[in-house]
N, C-alpha and C positions, 0 to 999 in steps of 0.2 A: 206315807209322806205326801205333802202337798207338792204341786208342780214346782213352786218356788224353792221348797226345801231340797228337791232333787237337783235343781240347778245349782244351789249353794253347795250341796254335797259334791257335785261333779267338779265345781270350780276349786274347792278346797282340797279334795282328794287329788286332783290333777296337779296342783301346785306342790303338794307334799310328795307325790311320786317323783316329780322332777327334781326336788331337793335331794331325795334319797338316791336318785341316779347319779347326782353329782359327787356323792361320796366315793363311788367306785369306778366311774367312767374312765378316769385317767390311769388307773392302776396298771392295766394291761399295756397301755401306751407309753409308760414312763421312759423306757429305754429310747423309743423313737423321739419323744419330746426332747429328751436330753441331748440326743445327737443333733436334732434340728436347731436347737438354740444354744448349744455349747455348754451345757451343764457338765461339771465334772461328776464322776461316779459317786464321790462322797456327798456331793450337794444334791443329788437327784431326789433323795428322800424328802427334801424340803418342799417339793411340789405337793406332796400329800400332807406333810406335817404342818405347813403354814395354814392350810385350810382347816385342819383338825384343831389347831390352837385357837383360832378365832371362833370357830363354831362352838367348841366346848367352853371356852373361857367366858363368853358373853351371853350365853343362852339364858341363864338364870336372871341376869340383869335385864335383858330385853323382855323376858316374860313379865317382870314386874312393871317395866315401863309401859307395856301393853295394857296392863290393868289400870294404870294411873292416867295415861294420856291418850288411850284409844287403841283398841286392838285392830280395828279396820285400818286406821291410819298407818300403824306400824307395818301391818301386813302388806299393804299396797306399796309403801316406801321400800320395804325389803325386797319385794318382787321387782320393783324398778331397778334397785341396786344390783340384783342378781342378773338382770338383763344387760345392764351397762358393763358390769364386771366380766360377764361371759364374752361380750363383744371385745372387750379389752384383751382378754386372754387369747381369743381366737386370732387377733391381729398382732399379738406380741412378737417383737423381733429381738428381744434380749431376755436373759434370765430375770433381771430386775423387774421388768414389766410383767412377766408371767407370774412371778411370786406376788407382786402387788395385786394382780387380778385374783389370785387364789385367796389372799387374805380378805379381799372385799367380798368374794363369794362366801367365805366362811362367816363373815359378819352378816351378810344377807340371810344365810341359813339360820344363824342364831336369832334373827328377828322373825323370819317367816314361820319357822316351825312352832314355837310356843304360841305366837299370835294366831296362826291358823288353827291350831288345836283348840285354843280357847274359844275362837269363833265357832268351831265345830261343836264343842261341848255345850256352849250356851245356846246354840241353835236348836238343840234337841233335848227334850226333857230326860232327866235321869230315869233309867229303866231300859226296857227293850229297844226303843228307838235309838237311844244313845249307844247302847251296847252294839247294835248292828252297825251304826256309823263308825264307831271306833274299831270294830272288827274289820270293816272294809278299809279303813285308814291304815291299820296295822298290816293288812295283807299287801296293800299297794306299796307301803314304805319298805317292807321287807323284800317284796318282789323288785322294788327299785334298785336295791343293792345288787341283786343278781343281774337284773337287766342292764345295769351300768357296765358290768364286766363284759357281757355279751356285746352290747352296743358299742362300747369302746373299742373292742377288737374288730368289729365289722367296719366301723367308720375309719379306723386307722388303716385297715387292710385295703378297703375299697376307695376311700377318698383321701383324707388327711387327718392327722391328730387334731388339727385346728377345729374340725367339725365336732369334736367332743365338747368344745366350748360353744361354738356358734349355734348348735342345735337348740340351746336354751333360749336364744334371743326371741324367736317368734312366739314360743310358748309364754314367756314372761310378758310379752307385749299384749297377747290376748287376755291374760289374767288381769293385767293392769287396766285394760280397756273395759272389761266386764265387771270387775269387782265393785266400783263405786255404785252401780245401779243395783247389784244383787245383794251385797252384804249390808248388814245393819250395824251401825257403830255401837260399841259397848265399852264402858269404862266405869270405874268407881269414883265417887266424889270423896276426895280426901283433902283435909285442910293442912296436912303435913307435907313437907317437901320429900323428895326422894331421899332415901337413906344412903347418903354418899359414903360414910365410913364403911357401912356394910357392903356397898357396891364395890368399893376399892379392894377390901380384904377378900371377898369371895371371888372376884374376877382375877385378882392377882394370884390367889391360891389355886384356882383351877388352871390358869395359864402355866404356873410353875409345875403343877402336878402332871398335866398332859405332856409338857416338855420333858419332864423327868422320866415319865413312862416311855416316851418315844425314844429318848436317848439311851435309856437302859436296855431297850430291845436291840439297839444297834451296837453298843459298846460294852454292855455288861452292867449288872446291878451294883457293882462296887466301884464303878468309874466315878471319880470325884465330882464332876459336873452333874452327872445324873443323880447321884446321891444327894448333892447339895440342893438341886432343884426339887427333889422329892421331899426333903426335910423342910425347905422353905414353903412348899405348897401345903404340907401338913400344918406347919406353924401358922400360916395365914388363915387356914380354915378353922383352926382352933380359936384364933383371935376373932374371926367372924362370928363364931358361936357366942362369945362373950359380948361382942358389940351388939348383937341382936337382942340380948337379954336386957340391955339398957336403953335401946333406941325407942323413942316415942312412936315411930312409924317404921318398924323393922322391915327390911327387904324380905326376910323369911321369918314370920312370927314363930316363936319357939313352940307355941301351942300346936301349930301345924305339924312340926317335927315330932310331936309326942303322939300323934295318931298312929295306931297300928297299921291302918290301911296305907298311909303314906310311907311309913318306914319300911314295912315288909313288902309292900307292893313294889316300891322302888328297888329294894334289895333283889327281889326276884327278877325285875327288869334288867338290872345291872348284869347279873349272871347270864340271862338270856342273850343279851347282845354280845357280851364278852365271849361266850362259848361258841355261838354260831358264826360270828365273823372270824374268829380265830380258827374254827374248823375249816372254813373256806381257805384260809391261808395254809393250813396243814394239808388239805387235799390238793391245793395248787402245787405244793412241794412234791407230793406223791405223784401227781399226774405228769409233771414236767421233769422231775429229777429221777424218778424211779421208772415210770412207763415211757418217758421221752416224748410227751405230747407237746405241740406248739402252744403258744399263748392263745391263739384264736380257738383252737380245739378245746383248750382248758376252759375258756370262757363259755363255749357252747355246752360243755358237759354240765356246767352249773345251771343250765336252763331247767333241768329236772328239779333242782332244789327250788328254783323260782316258782315252778308249778305247785310244788308242795306247800310253799308259804301262802300262795293264793288260796289253795284249798283250806289250809288251816285258818286263814283269815275269814273265809266265808263261814266256816264252822264255829269260829271263836265267839262271834256275837250271840249266836243261838245257844252255845254252851254256857256262856255267862248268864244269859237270861234264864236258862232252865236249871243250871246246877250251881251258879254263883261263882264269883271271882276266885275264891279259895280253892274250890274243887277243880276249876279250869287250870289254875296255876299248877296244882298237884298233878293232874292228868297230863297236861302238856309237858311238864318236866320229866315225868316217868317215861313217856313215849320218846322224847328227845334223847334221854339218857340211854334207853335200850337200843335205839337206832344207832347212836354214836358208838357205843361200846362194841357193836358188831364189826366196826371198821378196824378193830385190832387184828382181825383175821386177814386183812389185805396182804397179798403176796406180790411177787415181782413180775408175774405174767399178765398179759393184757386181759385174760379172762376174768380177772378180779374187778374189772370196770363195772360189771353188772351188779356186784354187791355194792359198790360205791354209789351207783345211780339209785338203787332201791333204798339204801340206807339214808342217803341225803334227801330223797323224797319224803320218806316217813319222818325223818328228823325235822325236815322243814315244816311239816304239818304240826308236830309237837311243839316246835319252837314258836310258831305263830300262835298256837293256843296259849302258850305261856305268856307271850307278849301282849295279846289281847286281854288276858286275865290281869296282867300287871297294869295296863293302861286304865282299864275300868276301875280296878281297885284303888289305884293311886289318885284318881280324880273323883271318886264317889264321896258323897257326904261333905263336899267342899262347896261353899257358897259361890254363886256366880261371880261375885265381886273378887274372888280369889282364884278363879279358874286359870288366869294367866300365870299366877304363881305356881299352881299345881301342875299345869302343863309344862311350865318352865323347868320345874324340878324333874318331871318325867323325861323331858328332852335332854336335860343335863345328864341324867342317869344313862340315857341312850348313848350320848356322845362319849362319856367317860368309859362306858362299857366297850364300845367299839375300839377305843384307844388302848384300853387295858389288856384286852385279850391277846392280841398278837405278840407284844413283848414277852408276856408270861409264857405262852406256848413256844415261842421262838427260843427262849432260854432253856426250856426243857429239852427241845430238840438238840440244841447245841451241846448241852451237858451230856446227852446220851451218845451223840455222834463223835464227840471229842475232836471236832474239826475235820473229820474224814467225810468227804462228799460223795463217796461211792454209793450206788443205789441201795445196797443192803444196809449200809450205815444210816442213810437217810430214812429208810423204811423203819429201822429200829427206833430212831428218834421220834418219828411220826407216830408210831404205835404207842410209845410211852406217853406222848402228849395227848393222844386220843383218849387213853384210859383216864388220865387226870381230868380232861375235859368232861367226860361222862360222869365221873364221880362228883365234880363240882355242881353240875346241873341237878343231879339226883339229891345231893346233900342239901343244897340251898332250897330246892323246891319242897322237900320234906319239912325243913325248918320253917320256911315261910308259911306253909299250910298249917303247921302246928301253932305258930304265933298268931295267925289270923283266925284261929278256931273260935267257935262260939256262935256260928251261924252258917247256914248253907249258902247264902247268897252274898255276893261281894258287897252290896249296899248295907247289909246287916252288920258288917264289921266296920263300916266306914266311920262310925261315930265312936268306936271304942278307942281307948288310949292305952299306951304302954304302962 
């Protein structure tokens, strides 16, 4: 890499890491935030849900806006919005102000993530340089989720929950100050306007889907509002498919969705994020409800997982360059599944913590190999003019996966425990969910590798179609 490329990489990776931290930094602090601002127990989940709705619902739209109107421009604007909304959240004095800040943070994330990834993929040629850059990006983003839990606990314990917001402000200011000089603008020349019908249907569909998934995890999958939101989301996404077939300038060209690399790369990514984030939820239940750990100690225990994801990210770029995206997805999925299934053996004594730490470290390595394989596969063979679209799809996959995993695993735990919250009942539910989690990773990794067959390297399958 040239000196300038290293500076660009540092700037983009730093911003993506900060965005990833925001996903989890408030999770440990939610009870303290609720007590400080007067949230009722039922409304507390909206602190996380409002962020997830905006981040998942608008990411595909903003990815295409970045292609059409400028990735650098949207990236800088998104970082500025992230800084302002974080300051607003840190100074909030009422639930309404805090939720407004979280929605704005979600919108900023929906803009920054695909625009930043598109700037990253267009700054490095397809092949080993891009593989390494995406490997580092995946490592830092995954580590950011874990770091957020640890940092949130530390800031809340030592200072105040408000610093979980305010810590973003100086970082965003530095990025906004440096980005104009370091980044090169890129966009496509298009004579058509933005596909508004497609934008409305896909954004509405994603918002309804994420809301339905979140509500189903809290109230059950047969609850009328949850079921209605899921059906509405599915209907709007079906309508989006038909709209795109008739649009002169579709938001997501149908030909892109016929690529094996895009379809099966994103499928692998969906399961990678759904299973690992939900495993953190399951292990949080185990550590706090079975072993009796505090929120801060639980967050610190996940530091080992964070180390594993960094190791996996550093290995991921080299693995893709040497063995290809298909083999990396398969190998990462098998390692993650094997490490996860070992957690079925967890018991009620503190000595089992060593198994948890070892398994989450190894599983973190495997999960990150899977994520890097997904990112390289899903963005390979796509023209630079459509990198915002490809990275927008990948980011949407990530957001929906994060949202999908916890409600599904929570429902499995609830079905097994039957409402009994004693340690053995919780352990039984966690063990059942862990087994399903492992089976999902293994099954989808095998299927994706089979469907991506035909070449050893990720870029060799990027041009094939279903």
